Structures are given as C-alpha cells and as structure tokens.
C-alpha positions in Angstrom: -37.5 -19.4 82.0 -35.8 -17.9 78.9 -37.0 -20.7 75.6 -34.6 -18.5 72.8 -31.9 -19.5 75.3 -31.8 -22.9 76.5 -32.4 -23.8 72.7 -28.8 -22.2 72.7 -27.5 -23.5 75.0 -28.5 -27.1 74.1 -27.0 -26.2 70.3 -23.5 -25.2 71.5 -23.7 -28.8 72.9 -24.9 -30.8 70.5 -22.9 -28.6 67.9 -19.4 -27.6 69.6 -16.0 -29.2 68.6 -12.6 -29.5 69.9 -9.9 -29.2 69.2 -8.6 -33.0 66.6 -5.6 -33.6 67.2 -5.0 -32.3 63.2 -5.6 -28.9 64.3 -4.0 -28.7 67.7 -0.7 -29.6 65.9 -1.7 -27.1 62.8 -1.7 -24.5 65.2 0.6 -25.3 67.2 3.1 -25.0 64.1 2.5 -21.3 64.2 2.8 -20.3 67.4 5.1 -22.0 69.0 8.1 -20.4 67.6 6.6 -16.5 68.8 6.7 -19.3 72.6 10.3 -19.6 71.8 11.2 -16.3 71.2 8.6 -15.1 74.1 11.9 -13.5 76.4 13.8 -10.6 77.2 12.1 -6.7 76.9 10.1 -6.2 74.0 11.4 -10.0 72.2 9.0 -9.0 69.2 10.4 -5.7 67.9 12.9 -7.8 66.4 12.3 -7.6 62.5 12.3 -11.6 62.7 9.8 -12.1 65.6 7.4 -9.3 64.0 7.4 -12.1 60.6 6.7 -14.7 63.1 4.1 -12.5 64.1 2.6 -11.8 60.5 3.0 -15.4 59.7 0.9 -16.6 62.6 -1.8 -14.4 61.4 -2.1 -15.0 57.8 -1.7 -18.6 58.7 -4.0 -19.2 61.0 -6.0 -15.7 61.5 -4.3 -15.0 65.8 -1.4 -14.6 67.1 -0.1 -15.0 71.1 2.9 -13.2 72.4 3.6 -13.9 75.9 5.3 -11.6 78.3 4.7 -8.1 76.1 4.7 -5.4 78.1 7.2 -4.8 81.2 6.3 -5.8 84.4 5.9 -2.6 86.0 3.9 -1.4 83.2 1.5 -4.5 83.1 0.9 -3.8 87.1 0.3 -1.1 86.4 -3.0 -1.4 84.0 -3.7 -4.3 86.6 -3.7 -1.9 90.0 -5.5 0.8 87.6 -8.0 -1.5 86.5 -9.3 -2.7 90.2 -9.3 0.6 91.6 -11.0 1.6 87.9 -13.7 -1.1 88.7 -16.5 0.4 91.6 -17.2 3.0 88.2 -17.0 0.3 85.6 -20.7 -0.2 83.3 -21.7 -3.3 82.0 -20.6 -4.2 78.4 -22.5 -3.2 75.6 -24.0 -6.5 73.4 -24.3 -5.4 69.7 -22.2 -8.3 68.7 -24.0 -10.3 70.2 -27.2 -9.3 69.1 -26.1 -8.7 65.1 -24.8 -12.4 65.2 -28.5 -13.6 67.2 -30.5 -11.8 64.0 -32.3 -9.0 65.7 -33.1 -7.1 68.5 -35.9 -8.8 69.5 -33.8 -12.2 70.1 -31.5 -9.7 71.8 -34.1 -9.3 74.8 -33.8 -12.8 75.4 -30.4 -14.1 74.8 -28.4 -10.6 75.3 -28.8 -10.5 79.3 -26.8 -13.3 79.9 -24.8 -13.1 77.1 -21.4 -10.7 78.0 -20.9 -10.4 82.0 -18.0 -8.4 81.9 -17.5 -4.7 83.2 -16.1 -2.4 81.5 -14.3 1.5 81.5 -13.1 2.8 78.8 -9.7 4.9 78.5 -10.2 7.8 75.5 -7.8 9.9 77.4 -5.4 7.8 77.6 -5.0 8.4 81.4 -5.5 4.8 83.4 -1.8 4.5 85.5 0.3 1.7 82.4 -2.2 3.4 79.8 0.0 4.9 77.7 2.8 3.1 77.4 1.0 0.0 76.8 -0.5 2.0 73.3 3.0 3.6 72.4 4.3 -0.8 72.2 0.5 -1.6 71.0 1.2 0.7 68.1 4.6 0.2 67.7 4.1 -3.6 67.3 1.2 -2.8 64.1 3.4 -0.8 62.9 5.7 -2.6 62.3 3.6 -5.8 61.6 2.6 -2.8 58.5 6.2 -4.3 57.4 5.3 -7.3 57.2 4.5 -9.3 54.1 1.7 -11.6 55.5 0.0 -8.1 57.0 0.6 -5.5 55.1 -2.2 -6.1 52.7 -4.8 -6.3 55.0 -3.1 -3.2 57.5 -2.2 -0.6 54.4 -4.8 1.8 55.9 -5.3 0.9 59.6 -3.9 4.3 60.8 -6.5 5.1 63.4 -7.4 3.3 67.2 -10.0 3.5 69.9 -8.8 4.5 73.8 -8.0 1.1 75.8 -11.0 -0.7 76.7 -10.3 -2.2 80.4 -12.9 -5.2 81.0 -13.2 -7.4 84.5 -15.4 -10.5 84.4 -15.7 -10.8 87.6 -15.8 -14.4 89.0 -19.2 -16.2 89.7 -19.2 -18.3 85.5 -19.1 -15.0 83.7 -18.2 -15.0 80.2 -19.6 -13.7 76.8 -20.6 -16.1 74.0 -19.5 -17.2 70.4 -19.5 -13.6 68.6 -17.3 -11.7 65.0 -16.9 -8.0 66.6 -17.0 -7.1 63.0 -19.6 -9.0 61.8 -20.6 -7.2 58.2 -17.4 -5.6 57.7 -18.6 -2.8 58.0 -17.6 -0.5 61.7 -14.1 -0.4 60.6 -12.4 -2.2 63.3 -9.9 -4.9 61.5 -7.6 -6.1 64.5 -8.3 -6.9 67.5 -5.6 -6.9 70.3 -6.1 -8.0 73.9 -4.1 -8.1 76.7 -5.1 -9.8 79.8 -3.7 -9.2 83.4 -4.5 -12.1 85.8 -1.6 -13.5 87.9 -0.9 -16.9 88.7 -4.1 -17.6 87.3 -4.7 -21.8 86.4 -7.4 -23.8 84.7 -10.1 -24.1 87.1 -10.4 -20.5 86.9 -12.1 -20.1 83.3 -12.3 -17.6 81.4 -10.3 -18.8 78.5 -10.3 -17.2 74.9 -12.0 -19.9 72.4 -11.4 -19.0 69.1 -13.0 -20.9 65.8 -12.3 -21.7 62.7 -13.6 -19.1 60.6 -16.7 -17.9 59.3 -19.4 -17.7 62.4 -21.2 -20.9 60.8 -18.4 -22.8 62.2 -18.6 -24.9 65.1 -15.4 -26.7 65.4 -13.0 -25.2 67.9 -9.4 -24.0 66.9 -7.2 -23.3 70.4 -8.6 -22.5 73.9 -6.0 -19.5 74.4 -5.6 -18.7 78.3 -5.8 -15.7 79.8 -2.1 -15.4 81.4 -0.3 -12.7 82.9 0.7 -10.3 80.1 -0.2 -11.9 77.1 -1.1 -10.8 74.4 -3.3 -11.5 72.0 -3.9 -10.3 68.1 -6.6 -11.5 65.9 -8.3 -10.5 63.0 -11.8 -8.4 63.9 -13.6 -10.3 61.6 -15.1 -13.4 60.6 -11.9 -15.2 60.1 -11.9 -15.4 64.3 -15.3 -16.5 65.4 -14.4 -16.5 69.3 -15.6 -16.6 72.6 -15.0 -16.5 76.5 -15.2 -19.1 78.3 -17.2 -18.7 81.4 -14.8 -17.4 84.5 -14.6 -18.4 88.0 -12.7 -15.2 89.2 -11.6 -11.6 88.5 -10.4 -12.0 85.2 -8.7 -9.0 83.7 -8.7 -7.5 80.0 -7.2 -4.3 78.2 -8.8 -4.5 74.2 -8.0 -2.0 71.7 -9.8 -2.2 68.2 -7.4 -1.4 65.0 -9.3 0.4 62.7 -9.5 0.5 58.4 -10.2 4.0 57.4 -11.2 3.1 53.7 -13.3 0.5 55.5 -14.4 3.3 58.0 -15.3 5.6 55.1 -18.5 3.4 54.2 -20.5 4.1 56.6 -22.0 7.0 58.5 -20.8 7.0 62.1 -17.1 5.2 61.5 -17.2 7.7 59.0 -18.1 10.3 61.4 -15.9 9.2 64.1 -12.7 9.4 62.1 -13.8 13.3 62.7 -13.7 13.0 66.3 -9.7 12.9 68.5 -12.3 12.0 71.3 -13.1 8.5 69.8 -10.2 7.3 67.8 -6.4 8.5 67.8 -4.8 8.9 64.5 -1.6 6.6 65.3 0.9 8.5 63.1 -0.8 12.1 63.8 -1.6 13.2 61.3 -4.9 12.9 60.6 -6.0 14.3 57.7 -2.9 12.4 55.9 -4.8 9.2 56.6 -7.7 10.7 56.1 -6.9 11.2 52.1 -5.1 7.5 51.8 -8.2 6.3 52.6 -10.2 7.4 50.1 -10.8 5.5 46.9 -11.0 8.3 44.4 -10.1 11.8 43.4 -13.6 12.8 44.1 -13.4 11.3 47.9 -9.9 12.9 48.4 -11.4 16.4 47.2 -14.9 16.3 49.9 -12.0 15.0 52.3 -9.9 17.7 52.0 -12.2 20.8 52.4 -14.0 19.1 56.1 -12.8 20.9 59.2 -10.9 17.8 61.4 -12.7 17.6 64.6 -15.9 18.4 62.7 -19.8 17.9 63.4 -21.8 17.1 60.9 -25.3 18.6 60.1 -27.0 18.9 56.9 -23.6 17.8 54.7 -24.9 14.1 56.2 -26.9 13.5 53.1 -24.5 14.8 50.7 -21.9 12.7 51.3 -24.1 9.3 51.9 -24.0 9.9 48.2 -20.5 10.7 47.2 -19.1 7.8 49.9 -22.0 5.6 48.8 -22.8 4.9 53.0 -25.3 1.7 53.7 -26.9 0.7 56.5 -25.8 -2.3 58.7 -29.9 -3.9 57.8 -28.6 -4.0 53.9 -25.8 -4.9 54.0 -26.9 -8.2 56.4 -29.9 -8.4 53.4 -26.9 -8.9 51.0 -24.1 -11.1 52.7 -27.0 -13.4 53.9 -27.9 -17.3 52.3 -31.4 -18.0 52.2 -30.9 -20.8 54.9 -29.7 -17.5 56.7 -32.6 -15.8 56.0 -35.1 -18.5 57.0 -33.2 -18.9 60.4 -34.5 -15.0 60.6 -38.2 -15.6 59.9 -38.5 -19.0 62.2 -37.0 -17.5 64.7 -38.8 -14.5 64.3 -42.2 -16.3 64.2 -41.4 -18.7 67.5 -40.5 -14.5 69.1 -44.6 -14.1 67.8 -46.5 -16.8 69.7 -46.1 -19.4 66.2 -45.4 -22.7 67.8 -42.2 -24.2 67.0 -42.8 -26.8 64.3 -44.6 -23.8 63.1 -42.3 -21.7 63.2 -39.7 -24.1 61.6 -41.7 -26.1 59.7 -41.4 -29.3 61.7 -43.2 -32.2 61.3 -44.5 -34.2 64.6 -43.1 -37.7 65.4 -45.8 -40.4 65.6 -45.7 -42.0 68.8 
C-alpha cells in the first residue's frame, strides 16, 4: 500500500553490506580489551579501563561495557520499565524523518519506522534511575580526562533524564538514522543500557551500527541487547545505526549527553539549557557551565545576565543575532551535496504524483 516504503525496503536489501572479516577483526581489536576487563563492581572506573573505553570511542566511535551496573540496580530498572509500560507512548520519529528528507516522506515512512514505546524519567524517580545516572555521569566525567575523548567532551556539561523504551516484539524496530544528524540539537554522546535477561539470537533486536556516514551501507557491528550491557556511541554522523526487528519485549534505558557550546547556536537547544526540567547540569553549577560554553566576551556577558530557569520572550530576537541561531533547514541546505538536493527534489516530485521515470529522470528500457 505504501510504494515509498517498499522502495526504501528494496534499496536497503540491495545495498546493505554485512561486515567483512577485515572490518570484524578491526572492531574486535577495540572491543576485546573491554570485554576482558568487564568483571567486578564499577570495573570501568579505573584509569586504565577508562582509557580503553575512550580508545574504542576514538577508533570505532562506539564502546561496549558489559556488567555496567550492580545486579540489584539493573533489576530495579527492569521492574520499573515493565511496570510503566501501560503508560508509555509511541517513540517520536524526528530523526528518521530528517534522514528520509522531509515531512511529506515522513508521513509515508515514519509510522512503521520506529516501533518502540517510551517514558522519560525527567525527575529521576523511576526505580533504580538515580543510581544508574550517578554511575553513568561518573563514567562520562572520567572520559573527560582521557586524551582520546576530552576534546569532544569539553563542553558536554548537560544531560537529559533517562528515557525508558520497550520494543514490544512483533518485529518492531527503528530504521537507520543518526541521533543528531545536523549537529544542531546539542546531543554529543548517546548511552544505552540494555535490560534483557536470557536474550537469544532468535529474539532479534540487535543494535546495528554502520560505518560513517548516513550515506554508508556498510555494517560495522551488530550489538546484541544483552542484560546489563551499556553501549556508548557518538550521537553524530560517525554512528548511523538502527534497531533490527525485535520478536519479544526489548527493554533499554537511554541518556543523551549534551554539548553546551553547540546548544547555544540554535533556539530550542539554547532554551533547554535554562530549563531544569528538560536538562540536568552534570556539575550542578548551571551558570558556570553556560559561561564555559560561550565563544566570546559578548556572549559571556549576555549569559551572565540572563536569569536561570527562565522562559524567553521578546529577548529571543536579540539572542538570535548574538548567538547566530540558524534553523535546521538553513543548516541542511549548507550541508546538502548536489546529489542530496537532486534526490530530495525527485522524491518530492514522486510524492506530488509524477511518474517515477519523470521524477527521477529515468529512461524507459525497450523490451
């Protein structure tokens, strides 16, 4: 019934390439040392192990930490997620919409593109959440002192509340996307903790990680969503990823760590920095973190005067000028290649009713 969805599925099957032995061996060189170290409570907190995590993030753009939390904390998180399932809502598909190139195409593709239900714990009151966030924040704080990750984490002083998600079986999935496609919403590092006991291969639901960028069809690794496994990866174009079809409940808790410097450059991310119910400040000193993210004395002066926990009105126009806010559409146009623009135009023509050969400039083959 949905021709554009069919085109997407056919293109995926035609072009996706599974990891070669060389790619698998390369990735394994970064992951194997972590797997060997992954025993004992807070095993990851030693300086040596933090360096291994940082190295994996530098070399392969993701890291896998098994046995991240104490068992009792994981159990609390799982129990809380299952108890909250009836009140969860369908996951938003903004990232997938941007990947596919516009709101019209999103209407066709997005309904089946993301199959999870979610609940945010912005106040940290879900069972086990505070213990999880404390350990996760400590991990990221340790990575800030590692040579391989310090530059990217320099202004990462913020994070959202935990997002609990369940893919409820039935081949539910999330198609290939990038969390922060245009580097405009502030998300810098994604952390996902899996809560699936006794997971087997036939249950599906792997996190499929691709080589950079969204244009890549080369799979780097399929990561199984195993119990008490934490996966860290950069939220930007280094890590296109998808959730493969899940055939039973697949539970996870996700947190995004936010770069203040990037957030100051767009209107909505800027305003979220001033909203304690939307973002938590990792150090607790919101003012100091804001000032550290500024690029000039003029910006610092403005940030020093703005009330914390404020809502914005008439001053937005002046803030836009000072911080150089740009819309996502403007950024998209700057980043688009000529091929991107041609594909987007062709898709729009097809959605407007043009025949495929007209929209895509195809010549009919004579039989």
